[in-house]
C-alpha positions as CSV (number, residue, x, y, z in Angstrom):
1,M,12.2,-187.2,-25.5
2,T,14.1,-184.1,-26.7
3,D,17.3,-184.3,-28.5
4,E,19.2,-182.8,-25.6
5,S,17.8,-185.4,-23.2
6,S,18.6,-188.2,-25.7
7,Q,22.2,-187.0,-26.0
8,G,22.6,-187.1,-22.3
9,H,21.5,-190.7,-22.1
10,D,23.9,-191.6,-25.0
11,S,26.6,-189.9,-23.1
12,D,25.8,-191.9,-19.9
13,R,25.8,-195.2,-22.0
14,S,29.1,-194.3,-23.5
15,C,30.6,-193.6,-20.0
16,A,29.2,-196.9,-18.6
17,A,30.6,-198.7,-21.6
18,A,34.1,-197.1,-21.2
19,T,33.9,-197.9,-17.5
20,G,33.1,-201.6,-18.3
21,I,35.8,-201.9,-20.7
22,A,38.4,-200.3,-18.3
23,T,37.2,-202.6,-15.5
24,A,37.6,-205.6,-17.9
25,A,41.1,-204.5,-18.8
26,V,42.0,-204.2,-15.2
27,A,40.7,-207.7,-14.5
28,V,42.7,-209.2,-17.5
29,A,45.8,-207.4,-16.2
30,A,45.3,-208.9,-12.7
31,V,45.0,-212.3,-14.1
32,A,48.1,-211.9,-16.1
33,V,50.1,-210.7,-13.1
34,A,48.8,-213.6,-11.0
35,A,49.8,-216.0,-13.8
36,V,53.4,-214.4,-13.8
37,A,53.5,-214.7,-10.1
38,A,52.5,-218.4,-10.3
39,A,55.2,-218.8,-12.8
40,D,57.7,-217.3,-10.3
41,L,56.9,-219.3,-7.2
42,Y,56.2,-223.0,-6.9
43,L,55.0,-225.1,-3.9
44,D,56.5,-228.5,-3.8
45,R,53.7,-230.4,-2.1
46,R,55.9,-233.4,-1.5
47,S,58.5,-231.7,0.5
48,H,56.3,-228.8,1.7
49,V,58.9,-226.2,0.4
50,L,58.4,-223.0,-1.6
51,I,60.7,-222.8,-4.6
52,C,61.7,-219.7,-6.5
53,L,61.4,-220.6,-10.2
54,L,63.6,-217.7,-11.2
55,C,66.7,-218.9,-9.5
56,K,65.7,-222.5,-8.5
57,V,66.2,-222.2,-4.7
58,G,64.0,-223.0,-1.8
59,I,62.7,-220.1,0.1
60,S,62.0,-219.4,3.7
61,A,58.5,-220.7,4.7
62,T,57.1,-217.4,5.6
63,T,55.3,-214.8,3.5
64,G,57.9,-212.2,4.6
65,G,60.7,-214.5,3.6
66,V,59.2,-214.8,0.1
67,V,58.7,-211.1,-0.3
68,D,62.2,-210.4,1.0
69,H,63.7,-212.9,-1.6
70,Y,61.9,-211.4,-4.6
71,R,62.3,-207.9,-3.6
72,Q,66.1,-208.2,-2.8
73,R,67.3,-211.0,-5.2
74,H,65.0,-210.2,-8.2
75,Q,64.2,-206.6,-7.7
76,L,60.5,-207.3,-8.0
77,K,58.1,-204.5,-6.9
78,G,54.5,-203.3,-7.3
79,E,51.9,-205.5,-8.7
80,R,54.2,-208.4,-9.5
81,L,55.6,-208.5,-6.0
82,R,52.1,-208.3,-4.6
83,A,51.0,-211.1,-6.8
84,V,53.9,-213.4,-5.6
85,Q,53.0,-212.5,-2.0
86,A,49.3,-213.6,-2.7
87,V,50.6,-216.9,-4.2
88,A,52.8,-217.3,-1.0
89,V,49.9,-216.6,1.2
90,A,47.8,-219.1,-0.7
91,A,50.5,-221.8,-0.3
92,V,50.8,-221.1,3.5
93,T,46.9,-221.4,3.8
94,N,46.7,-224.6,1.6
95,M,49.5,-226.3,3.5
96,R,48.2,-225.4,6.9
97,D,46.2,-228.6,7.3
98,G,48.8,-230.7,5.6
99,G,51.6,-230.0,8.3
100,G,52.5,-226.5,7.1
101,L,55.4,-225.3,5.0
102,V,58.9,-226.3,5.8
103,N,62.1,-224.2,5.6
104,P,64.4,-225.7,2.9
105,E,67.3,-226.3,5.2
106,N,64.8,-228.4,7.4
107,A,63.1,-230.4,4.6
108,E,63.6,-234.2,4.7
109,L,65.3,-235.9,1.8
110,P,63.3,-238.5,0.0
111,A,63.6,-242.0,1.4
112,D,64.4,-243.3,-2.1
113,G,67.7,-241.4,-2.2
114,G,66.4,-239.0,-4.9
115,T,66.8,-235.3,-4.8
116,A,64.7,-233.3,-2.4
117,V,63.1,-231.2,-5.2
118,E,63.0,-232.4,-8.9
């Protein structure tokens, strides 16, 4: 193998390593954004209501309602808004077999007289 050929392979390895590092960094960033989104939106499984954890209100039981709330009230955009939307879609999907999501104004109060959402 010539020095020139060897240098080409070293360059290819360096590019591959840099690409791998960049891919890993993007993956870590995506996980971080998803974690933030999960911290922004909560599904109360007892009442089947989505709750905004930033302002502590129930949100419309549609993905569009969630996106509108976070875009208008909290000025979220970009990756963070897309991550919140993904959490909302997951909640809708997870609750589909359990009776679906409920709009906050239609949620039943607990029989024990407690608050609807603790």
